ROFI-250305 format. One line per field, with one value per residue (C-alpha): x, y, z; residue number from 1. Coordinates in steps of 0.5 Angstrom, whole numbers, m for minus. Last residue first. Layout:
% residues N
east X; ... .
north Y; ... .
up Z; ... .
resi NUM; ... .
% end
This chain:
% residues 199
east 268; 266; 261; 262; 256; 254; 249; 245; 240; 235; 232; 226; 227; 228; 222; 219; 226; 227; 234; 232; 237; 243; 245; 251; 254; 260; 264; 258; 260; 255; 258; 255; 248; 244; 247; 245; 238; 241; 246; 240; 236; 241; 244; 236; 231; 225; 220; 215; 208; 205; 198; 201; 204; 203; 207; 214; 216; 223; 227; 231; 228; 232; 237; 241; 248; 251; 258; 262; 268; 265; 260; 253; 247; 248; 248; 242; 238; 241; 238; 232; 231; 233; 228; 222; 221; 222; 216; 219; 217; 224; 227; 227; 229; 235; 237; 243; 247; 254; 259; 253; 253; 255; 249; 242; 235; 232; 224; 224; 225; 219; 220; 218; 224; 227; 229; 234; 233; 233; 227; 223; 225; 223; 216; 214; 217; 214; 207; 209; 211; 215; 222; 228; 234; 240; 246; 253; 257; 260; 258; 252; 249; 250; 246; 241; 240; 239; 234; 230; 223; 223; 229; 227; 234; 238; 243; 250; 255; 262; 265; 270; 269; 264; 266; 267; 260; 257; 260; 258; 251; 251; 253; 250; 243; 240; 233; 230; 227; 224; 217; 215; 217; 212; 207; 207; 206; 201; 196; 202; 206; 200; 198; 205; 204; 198; 200; 206; 202; 197; 191 .
north 5; m2; m7; m14; m18; m26; m28; m34; m36; m41; m47; m51; m59; m61; m58; m64; m66; m59; m56; m53; m54; m48; m43; m39; m32; m30; m23; m19; m12; m7; 0; 0; 0; 2; m2; m8; m9; m10; m15; m19; m19; m22; m27; m29; m26; m29; m23; m27; m25; m30; m33; m39; m36; m28; m24; m24; m29; m29; m35; m37; m36; m31; m31; m26; m25; m19; m17; m12; m8; m1; m3; m5; m1; 4; m2; m5; 2; 2; m5; m4; 2; m2; m8; m3; m4; m12; m12; m14; m22; m24; m19; m26; m32; m31; m24; m24; m17; m18; m13; m9; m2; 2; 7; 5; 6; 0; 2; m1; m8; m8; m9; m13; m14; m20; m21; m26; m33; m36; m40; m36; m29; m33; m35; m28; m25; m30; m28; m21; m22; m16; m20; m17; m20; m17; m22; m21; m27; m33; m39; m41; m34; m35; m42; m39; m33; m38; m42; m36; m38; m33; m28; m23; m19; m23; m17; m19; m16; m19; m25; m27; m22; m24; m27; m34; m33; m33; m39; m42; m41; m44; m50; m50; m50; m56; m55; m56; m49; m49; m53; m53; m45; m44; m49; m45; m38; m40; m34; m29; m31; m31; m24; m21; m23; m20; m14; m13; m14; m9; m12 .
up m41; m42; m39; m40; m43; m42; m47; m47; m53; m51; m55; m54; m56; m49; m46; m43; m39; m37; m38; m45; m50; m50; m55; m54; m53; m49; m48; m52; m51; m46; m47; m54; m51; m57; m62; m57; m59; m66; m64; m60; m66; m71; m65; m64; m59; m57; m53; m49; m46; m41; m41; m45; m50; m51; m56; m60; m64; m68; m65; m59; m52; m48; m43; m40; m36; m35; m33; m29; m32; m30; m25; m27; m25; m31; m36; m33; m34; m41; m42; m39; m44; m50; m48; m48; m56; m55; m50; m44; m41; m44; m38; m34; m37; m33; m32; m27; m26; m24; m21; m18; m16; m22; m21; m18; m22; m23; m23; m31; m28; m24; m16; m11; m7; m4; 3; 4; 7; 1; 1; 5; 1; m5; m3; m1; m7; m12; m9; m10; m17; m20; m18; m14; m11; m8; m7; m4; m6; m2; m6; m2; m4; m11; m11; m6; m11; m17; m14; m12; m14; m19; m19; m24; m24; m19; m17; m16; m11; m11; m6; m11; m17; m22; m29; m27; m23; m30; m33; m26; m26; m33; m31; m24; m27; m23; m24; m16; m16; m23; m23; m16; m16; m22; m19; m13; m16; m21; m19; m18; m24; m29; m26; m27; m34; m35; m32; m36; m42; m40; m45 .
resi 199; 198; 197; 196; 195; 194; 193; 192; 191; 190; 189; 188; 187; 186; 185; 184; 183; 182; 181; 180; 179; 178; 177; 176; 175; 174; 173; 172; 171; 170; 169; 168; 167; 166; 165; 164; 163; 162; 161; 160; 159; 158; 157; 156; 155; 154; 153; 152; 151; 150; 149; 148; 147; 146; 145; 144; 143; 142; 141; 140; 139; 138; 137; 136; 135; 134; 133; 132; 131; 130; 129; 128; 127; 126; 125; 124; 123; 122; 121; 120; 119; 118; 117; 116; 115; 114; 113; 112; 111; 110; 109; 108; 107; 106; 105; 104; 103; 102; 101; 100; 99; 98; 97; 96; 95; 94; 93; 92; 91; 90; 89; 88; 87; 86; 85; 84; 83; 82; 81; 80; 79; 78; 77; 76; 75; 74; 73; 72; 71; 70; 69; 68; 67; 66; 65; 64; 63; 62; 61; 60; 59; 58; 57; 56; 55; 54; 53; 52; 51; 50; 49; 48; 47; 46; 45; 44; 43; 42; 41; 40; 39; 38; 37; 36; 35; 34; 33; 32; 31; 30; 29; 28; 27; 26; 25; 24; 23; 22; 21; 20; 19; 18; 17; 16; 15; 14; 13; 12; 11; 10; 9; 8; 7; 6; 5; 4; 3; 2; 1 .
% end
């Protein structure tokens, strides 16, 4: 099984349902924690934008936003919703250098195998400006595998620390766990990380 393809097939086949389930979720508490770390009007990459919910919020706050997603159908829906062209791109195709003040990877790179996450984090670090920030979120735990048609890598504080050993320029600025904001998923926990890029 091609892990990436199976996950993208899931999002392409269920794009409308996924958007309807996520686009109206109020996520401002965590969005604003991230924005507090990004210069006013700075350039943000929404790295796996899904419905476009967060891109639209960042645009409304006056930020310059690029958005990407691997799913062709989600890119189309998010482009219409946000008014900006969402680029269809896989995480491993990120190849810019020090372009972004902030990179937002909300519940997105958790779909990458753990053995590939180091390379993705290195690409994220290269794409982030010095003193820029990265937000990422992962389901909390030790699981790695397929659930409900999608591949997931869960992380804990310990496994995150091991992951970041290979990317020393990304330093943890904030780290916390939170409950899932969807009402029917209240017992599910998330690991939230804000990383700061240093020289």
